[in-house]
ROLODO-200611 format. One line per field, with one value per residue (C-alpha): residue in three letters; x, y negated, z negated; residue number from 1. Coordinates in pm, 1 decimal, decimal comma. Layout:
N
type (ALA ...)
px (X ...)
py (Y ...)
pz (Z ...)
seq (NUM ...)
END
This chain:
293
type (MET ARG SER ILE LEU VAL ALA VAL LEU PHE CYS ALA LEU ALA THR PRO ALA ARG ALA ASP ASP PRO LYS TYR GLU TYR HIS ASP VAL ALA ALA PRO PRO PRO PRO PRO VAL VAL ARG ILE SER TRP LYS ALA ASN MET THR PHE GLY LEU VAL TYR VAL ALA GLY ASN ALA GLN SER LEU GLY LEU SER GLY THR GLY LEU VAL SER ALA ARG ARG TRP ASN ASN GLU TRP THR LEU THR GLY GLY GLY ALA TYR VAL LEU SER GLY ILE SER LYS TYR GLY MET GLY GLY PRO ILE THR ASP THR THR ASN SER ALA ALA ASN TRP PHE VAL LYS GLY ARG TYR ASP ARG TYR PHE PHE ASP LYS ASN THR VAL TYR VAL SER MET GLN SER SER GLY ASP ARG PRO ALA GLY TYR ILE TYR ARG LEU GLU PRO GLN VAL GLY TYR ALA ARG LEU PHE TRP LYS SER SER HIS GLN LEU LEU ARG GLY GLU ILE GLY TYR ASP TYR THR PHE GLU HIS ARG VAL LEU GLN PRO MET GLY ALA GLN ARG ASP PHE ASP TYR HIS SER GLY ARG LEU PHE VAL TYR TYR GLU ASN LYS PHE THR PRO TYR ALA SER VAL THR GLU GLY LEU GLU MET LEU GLU ALA PHE ASN HIS LEU ASP ALA PHE ARG LEU ASN SER ILE THR THR LEU SER SER GLN ILE TYR LYS ASN VAL ALA LEU LYS VAL ASN PHE THR LEU HIS PHE ASN ASN ASP PRO PRO LEU ARG PRO THR PRO THR SER GLY ILE ASP PRO SER THR PRO PHE ILE TYR PRO ASP ASP GLN ALA HIS PHE GLY LYS VAL ASP THR GLN LEU ASP VAL VAL LEU ALA VAL THR PHE LEU)
px (-14204,0 -14213,6 -13961,3 -13715,0 -13733,1 -13663,5 -13357,9 -13213,2 -13260,3 -13095,9 -12789,1 -12762,0 -12760,9 -12522,9 -12248,5 -12135,6 -12155,8 -11880,2 -11656,1 -11673,2 -11578,7 -11284,3 -10939,3 -10667,8 -10322,6 -9985,3 -9779,5 -9440,0 -9448,5 -9304,5 -8947,6 -8904,3 -8724,8 -8348,3 -8239,3 -8097,3 -7722,3 -7557,2 -7254,9 -6971,6 -6815,8 -6441,9 -6196,7 -5819,9 -5538,6 -5201,7 -4949,9 -4570,8 -4319,3 -3940,4 -3714,6 -3337,9 -3090,3 -2710,4 -2416,8 -2384,9 -2697,1 -2826,5 -3187,3 -3352,7 -3722,4 -4034,3 -4400,7 -4705,9 -5073,2 -5309,0 -5686,1 -5915,5 -6292,5 -6587,1 -6955,2 -7247,2 -7594,3 -7606,2 -7300,8 -6944,2 -6621,9 -6296,8 -5941,3 -5678,9 -5320,5 -5002,5 -4709,7 -4381,6 -4031,9 -3732,5 -3382,8 -3165,2 -2791,4 -2665,8 -2323,1 -2220,3 -1988,2 -2271,0 -2432,8 -2217,9 -1992,5 -1921,8 -2218,6 -2168,7 -2517,9 -2856,3 -3202,6 -3560,6 -3707,4 -4029,4 -4175,0 -4548,7 -4798,6 -5171,3 -5414,8 -5794,6 -6093,0 -6443,4 -6794,4 -7070,9 -7441,9 -7616,3 -7979,7 -8186,0 -7910,6 -7711,4 -7687,2 -7473,9 -7405,7 -7050,6 -6825,3 -6448,5 -6130,4 -5802,1 -5452,9 -5161,9 -4816,7 -4572,4 -4269,7 -4126,9 -4462,5 -4436,0 -4667,1 -4594,5 -4945,1 -5309,7 -5617,0 -5928,9 -6270,6 -6526,4 -6900,1 -7124,3 -7340,8 -7234,8 -7418,3 -7353,8 -7455,4 -7378,6 -7258,2 -7224,8 -7005,2 -6729,1 -6781,4 -6858,6 -6920,9 -6988,3 -6967,9 -6956,2 -7043,8 -6985,8 -6799,2 -6426,7 -6254,5 -5873,5 -5634,6 -5282,8 -4960,4 -4682,2 -4305,1 -4119,1 -4216,9 -3984,5 -3982,7 -4224,1 -4508,7 -4820,4 -4781,1 -5132,9 -5422,0 -5773,4 -5999,4 -6376,2 -6429,2 -6686,4 -6584,0 -6661,3 -6529,9 -6574,9 -6459,2 -6459,5 -6353,0 -6333,0 -6246,7 -6176,2 -6047,1 -6091,1 -5731,4 -5682,8 -5854,5 -5810,9 -5943,9 -5953,7 -6032,0 -6061,8 -6122,4 -6180,4 -6179,7 -6271,9 -6232,9 -6510,4 -6299,1 -5991,5 -6119,6 -5772,4 -5721,9 -5830,6 -5696,2 -5722,0 -5612,8 -5609,2 -5505,4 -5498,1 -5430,3 -5364,4 -5387,6 -5300,8 -5362,8 -5062,7 -5185,9 -5504,6 -5485,3 -5172,0 -5175,2 -4915,7 -5023,4 -4900,7 -5027,4 -4996,4 -5079,3 -5118,3 -5171,7 -5243,8 -5252,5 -5328,4 -5220,4 -4891,3 -4685,1 -4401,1 -4053,0 -3838,9 -3533,4 -3216,6 -2978,9 -2658,6 -2468,6 -2633,6 -2455,8 -2624,0 -2565,6 -2779,2 -3155,1 -3249,8 -3561,8 -3683,3 -3787,2 -4168,2 -4202,4 -4001,2 -4138,0 -4383,6 -4351,9 -4456,1 -4824,2 -4798,2 -4669,0 -4670,9 -4568,6 -4541,5 -4538,5 -4506,0 -4624,2 -4737,2 -5086,7 -5198,8 -5561,0 -5606,4 -5987,8)
py (4378,4 4340,2 4621,5 4454,0 4128,3 4312,6 4490,2 4162,7 3989,6 4278,4 4263,3 3888,1 3925,0 4222,1 4055,0 3795,0 4060,7 4253,8 3949,9 3982,5 4346,0 4419,0 4426,8 4675,0 4521,0 4676,8 4496,9 4608,5 4718,3 4443,9 4524,5 4579,5 4304,3 4360,5 4502,2 4253,0 4215,0 4360,7 4150,1 4240,2 3959,3 4007,2 3854,3 3906,0 3727,3 3788,4 3619,4 3643,6 3526,5 3550,3 3531,9 3489,7 3407,0 3404,9 3302,9 3418,9 3625,7 3788,9 3860,2 3941,2 4003,4 4009,3 3969,9 3988,4 4074,4 4157,1 4171,1 4301,5 4302,0 4367,7 4289,8 4425,0 4329,1 4392,7 4618,9 4506,7 4703,7 4555,1 4685,0 4499,5 4572,0 4411,0 4419,5 4268,4 4408,5 4227,7 4376,0 4201,0 4225,9 4242,7 4264,3 4523,0 4257,8 4028,7 3714,0 3537,2 3836,6 3995,0 4177,2 4553,2 4705,1 4647,4 4699,1 4652,8 4352,7 4382,4 4684,3 4680,0 4766,5 4819,3 4922,1 4903,1 4993,7 4865,9 4887,0 4633,6 4662,2 4325,6 4267,2 3953,3 3735,3 3686,5 4042,9 4345,3 4691,5 4805,5 5113,3 5095,9 5299,8 5145,7 5282,2 5090,3 5138,8 4940,2 5130,8 4832,6 4826,3 5195,0 5372,6 5537,6 5515,3 5458,6 5584,8 5370,2 5437,5 5169,8 5119,4 4826,0 4527,0 4182,2 3850,1 3511,0 3265,6 2935,0 2811,5 2457,6 2285,8 2256,4 2520,6 2892,0 3114,8 3488,7 3777,5 4158,4 4421,0 4790,4 5107,2 5181,0 5519,4 5507,2 5795,7 5683,2 5875,3 5721,6 5726,7 5998,7 5968,2 6037,3 6375,1 6529,7 6291,4 6295,5 6126,5 6150,3 5949,0 5878,3 5591,8 5544,6 5166,2 4897,4 4633,1 4259,1 4030,0 3655,7 3458,9 3077,4 2857,7 2479,5 2304,7 1966,2 1822,9 1937,6 2064,2 2190,5 2436,7 2625,9 2974,5 3194,8 3563,7 3725,4 4097,0 4257,6 4634,9 4796,6 5176,4 5368,2 5674,4 5475,3 5164,7 5012,2 5035,4 4690,9 4541,5 4193,1 4086,8 3725,8 3570,4 3191,5 3036,7 2679,3 2646,6 2360,7 2375,5 2270,8 2366,3 2496,3 2854,2 2829,4 2737,3 2713,2 2898,9 2920,9 3238,2 3301,8 3663,2 3785,7 4145,8 4227,7 4592,9 4647,8 5013,1 5019,2 5335,9 5441,7 5346,1 5633,0 5733,4 5551,7 5772,2 5566,7 5415,9 5653,9 5922,8 6246,5 6407,8 6145,6 6129,3 5787,9 5620,7 5277,6 5032,7 5025,9 4690,5 4811,5 5162,9 5056,2 4861,6 4495,3 4419,5 4117,0 4095,0 3771,9 3691,5 3355,5 3350,3 3071,1 3214,5 3125,0 3245,6 3301,1 3354,0 3548,4 3583,4)
pz (17778,6 17401,3 17358,2 17598,6 17403,7 17072,7 17225,1 17357,7 17023,4 16841,1 17068,3 17020,5 16640,2 16637,8 16841,1 16580,5 16306,2 16478,0 16447,5 16068,1 16052,5 15818,6 15977,6 15875,4 15880,8 15770,2 15500,7 15361,2 15000,8 14781,3 14673,4 14299,2 14111,6 14075,8 13738,3 13491,1 13510,4 13204,5 13122,4 12889,1 12690,2 12635,4 12392,3 12380,1 12197,1 12041,2 11810,8 11803,8 11542,7 11505,9 11193,8 11219,1 10943,2 10969,8 10750,0 10389,6 10448,1 10759,9 10853,7 11183,2 11200,0 11415,6 11337,5 11556,4 11591,1 11873,4 11923,7 12197,5 12165,9 12396,8 12338,1 12537,8 12433,7 12056,2 12048,4 11980,7 11975,9 11834,9 11825,0 11622,3 11523,9 11404,4 11165,5 11054,7 11042,6 10890,8 10860,6 10605,3 10546,9 10188,4 10022,2 9767,8 9625,1 9525,2 9660,5 9917,1 9971,8 10309,7 10459,7 10407,1 10400,6 10552,5 10411,1 10521,9 10340,4 10538,5 10718,4 10737,8 11012,1 11064,6 11333,3 11306,8 11523,3 11445,4 11583,1 11504,7 11579,3 11573,6 11476,2 11394,6 11537,5 11215,0 11083,8 11170,5 11039,7 11097,9 11080,7 11104,6 11075,4 10968,0 10916,9 10762,3 10615,5 10398,1 10259,9 10065,9 9878,2 9791,9 10036,0 10370,5 10510,8 10418,9 10599,6 10537,1 10688,4 10601,9 10649,7 10548,0 10622,7 10743,0 10765,3 10911,5 10634,5 10799,5 11137,3 11270,4 11525,8 11266,4 11000,1 10969,2 10670,7 10679,0 10436,1 10427,2 10169,3 10195,4 10105,3 10152,4 10124,2 10100,3 10126,7 10027,2 10083,2 9871,3 9897,8 9710,5 9343,6 9048,9 8875,0 9120,5 9039,4 9258,8 9598,1 9742,3 9604,7 9720,6 9617,0 9657,6 9645,0 9678,7 9931,2 9940,1 10215,6 10266,9 10572,2 10606,2 10901,9 10923,8 11254,8 11105,7 11435,1 11797,9 11787,6 11430,4 11203,5 10878,9 10801,7 10495,0 10482,6 10132,5 10076,6 9736,5 9669,3 9338,9 9306,4 9132,1 9053,5 8932,5 8757,3 8726,4 9107,2 9210,5 9534,2 9679,0 10031,5 10143,6 10476,8 10503,3 10844,9 10958,2 11336,5 11571,3 11944,8 12152,2 12498,9 12660,8 12529,1 12311,4 11941,4 11666,4 11353,1 10995,7 10822,1 10451,3 10355,1 9998,0 9885,7 9519,8 9406,8 9039,3 9059,7 9257,8 9307,8 9082,3 9186,4 9322,1 9123,7 9246,5 9443,1 9406,0 9114,1 8865,7 8659,5 8784,9 8443,2 8271,3 8344,6 8475,7 8332,1 8436,7 8168,6 8127,7 8297,6 8601,3 8645,4 8920,7 9241,2 9212,9 9219,9 9447,6 9804,7 10010,7 10365,8 10535,8 10919,9 11169,4 11503,6 11852,8 11933,0 12293,6 12392,3 12717,3 12734,6)
seq (1 2 3 4 5 6 7 8 9 10 11 12 13 14 15 16 17 18 19 20 21 22 23 24 25 26 27 28 29 30 31 32 33 34 35 36 37 38 39 40 41 42 43 44 45 46 47 48 49 50 51 52 53 54 55 56 57 58 59 60 61 62 63 64 65 66 67 68 69 70 71 72 73 74 75 76 77 78 79 80 81 82 83 84 85 86 87 88 89 90 91 92 93 94 95 96 97 98 99 100 101 102 103 104 105 106 107 108 109 110 111 112 113 114 115 116 117 118 119 120 121 122 123 124 125 126 127 128 129 130 131 132 133 134 135 136 137 138 139 140 141 142 143 144 145 146 147 148 149 150 151 152 153 154 155 156 157 158 159 160 161 162 163 164 165 166 167 168 169 170 171 172 173 174 175 176 177 178 179 180 181 182 183 184 185 186 187 188 189 190 191 192 193 194 195 196 197 198 199 200 201 202 203 204 205 206 207 208 209 210 211 212 213 214 215 216 217 218 219 220 221 222 223 224 225 226 227 228 229 230 231 232 233 234 235 236 237 238 239 240 241 242 243 244 245 246 247 248 249 250 251 252 253 254 255 256 257 258 259 260 261 262 263 264 265 266 267 268 269 270 271 272 273 274 275 276 277 278 279 280 281 282 283 284 285 286 287 288 289 290 291 292 293)
END
């Protein structure tokens, strides 16, 4: 009798225990979070200018520039290019005479590719390759690889100031030089660049870009390039710009020997102060600038 009571009590206590037994249920594995979206930031713009003169003198010319850049994370690629070409009519009878000949009063071009790697927000290291030409200044083309460091010094809602320091190698192929003089030159230069922008109204701004190059292997070969721009917005993505460009070259090429109006039996020699091309070139453009991206 006692054994029966123990068995009944055991069954009574075991029944609720089975209600607390662990249950095995199937759950779908949580899906991994989606990868972050990598976005590319694009920029694209261009400028276009036209020059036309008629009457006692004739000139027809074009100028323009273009820029495309893409930035992904801390990497930025930029491609720029541009140039100016002006064909002018002249008279062999002197100023005001009938137009008999034409000459290029402007014929310059450039194309440049650049890569920037950003770090610590305001700093980049860069490498670039540029090619340019300007026959009226005495050289057919230049090849210029550059490398260096750039920093953003100051940025506000109205102003921006940044600078660059680095190394520039220039290979220059000049126009035909007199008496078989050397045409190819190379320069190893230190480079310093400063850029300033001031948006003094919501629709107008002024910018200045100043580049200085000093050659280590030719100490007299100092170059300075300056571009000053005044911009006024006239529509959403259209602006009217006035660009003033200045190029100073302390070591310009020699002038080629004239091929007309010279007695071939008499060697022609330029006066000392006229033996070289001019050191200063300037260009003033009024252009329309269109921003696409």
